[in-house]
N, C-alpha and C positions, 0 to 999 in steps of 0.2 A: 561493624560487627559482622563476622562471618555467619552465614545462614547455617543453622544447625542441620545436620544430616540425620534424618530418622528413616531407617529402612522401612519400606512398605512390604516387600517380600525379600527373603534372604536366600542366597545360593551359597555355594562353597567357593570362596575367593572373590565374591562380588555380592552386591545387593541391588535391588530395584527400588527406585523412589520416583516421586512425581517429577515431571519436567519442570525446569525453572527458567526464568528469564536469564539468569546468569549462564545457563548452558549455551546461550547464543553467543557468548563472548569467546567460547572455545572453538574447537575444530568441527563441531557438529555440521555446520553448513558445507564445509569442504569435503566431507565424506562423500557427498553426492556429486562431486566433480572428479572423483578418483575412479579411474577405469577399473582397477582391480576390485575395489570395494563394491562397485555397482555392476560387476561383470554379469551377475545372474539376476539383476533387478531391472525393472522398467524405469530406470533412472539414467542420468547423464545423457539425456537426449537434448536437453536445453541446459545452459549453464545455471548453476545455483549461486545465490548470493546471500549475504546476511539479511538483506531486505526480504527476499523470498522466504528465507528460513523464519524470519520474524512473522511473516504473514501466515505461514504454516503453524507456528507456535500459537498464534492468536486464534486460528481456526480450531486447533485442538483444545485450547483452553475453554472455548465456548461450545464444544461439541458434546452432545449426549449420546453419540453413536460411535465414539472412538475413545479408547483408553490406551495411552502410550506412556510407558515408564522408561526412565533412564537407567541404564546399567552403569553402576558405579564401582570402581576399584577402591576398596575401603582405605588402604594405606595412604594413598595420595589424594583420594577423593576425586579421581579423574573420571569424567564422563566418557565411557568407552563404547557405548552403543545404546540402542533402544529396542524394546520389544513391546508389541501392543496387539490389541484386538480392535479391528476396524469394522465398519459397516454393521455395527451391532443392530440386529433385528429383534426388537422386543416382542414382536408377535410370534414369529417362527423360532425365536430363541437360538439364533445362529450368529457367528462372528468369524471374520477373516483374520488369521494370524499374520503378522508381519514382524520381521526382525532384521536388524543390521548391527553388526559389530564393526564400527568405523575405525577403531584403533587397531591396526594390524598386529601390534605387540600382543594382543589378547586372542588372536586367531589360533585355532588348534589346541586350545586348553580346556575344552569341554564347557565353556561358558554358554555357547549357543544352545547346546543340548539341554543344559540346566534351565536357561531362560525360557526355552520353548516349553519345557514341562511346567515351570512355575506359572507362566501366563495361561497355559491350557487349564491347569488346576484352578486358577483364579476364575477363569471363564465359567467353569462348571460349578465350583463350590461357592463362589461369592456372587457372581452375576446370574447364576441359574440358567446358563446356556444349555441347550440340548445338543448343539452341534458346533464344532470349531473346525474350520477348513483353511487350507492354504493352497496357493498356486505356486508351483516350483518349476523353474526351467528344467527341462529334462536332463541336462548334463550336470546339474548342481547336486553333486553327490553329498556334500556336507549337509545341506538343508534336508535332503531326502533321508539321511541317517537320523537327523534330529527328529523329523516327523515320525519315522518308524519307531524310534526309541520312546517317543511319547504316546505310542499306541495308535497313531494315525494309520490309515490304510490308503494305498494308492487306488483310486477309483476309476481313473481314466486319463486320457490325454487329449489335448487340443493341438492339432497340427498348425504349424506356422503362426502361432498366436502373437509372438513378439518379433519385431524387426530390430535387430541390434548389430551394429558394426558391419553392415552390409549383408547380413544373412537373416533369414527367418528361423525362429527357434520354436520348437514344440514346448508346450507347458503341460505339466502333469498336475492333476487335481488330487489332493489328499484331504481326508477328513476323519474325524472321530466323532461318534455320537455317545451320549451318556451311557448307553447300555454296553458299549465297547470297553468301558473302564472296569477294571477288576477290583 
């Protein structure tokens, strides 16, 4: 019997739900071996495998400091990406936002911007976070637009933070605090 899909959070043209063991049977692990998908991420440094993805899934399933949700295309039920809050700090009430849209067919359709907003709202309204932040490689225009659209501010940069494909890349720090929300 197929696992019933119940949206946890809903966007326009997709929804977010819990990660499932069955997600490991799809393309999830291969997203992190793709140069274009990981262009602006601290990924594809070492090869990913189904076994490594299983270990990450197991880590997330037992973590009280990470919430990662699968982005699902409702018509076909395809797992197209993930969005989450990591390093949840329950004392200082902060979390780091992370997102990947691994299925290129869904790039440029506004799903990233919506998912960014949905997980930010979830962090504030449900988890009672005070601050949500993100590290964005300086040339990653798409993620910077998502952050700004969700009310994040660029607070600064760290020079040469990532080494990727033979060059050091600057990384910008964006955040939003509860009082920034209108």
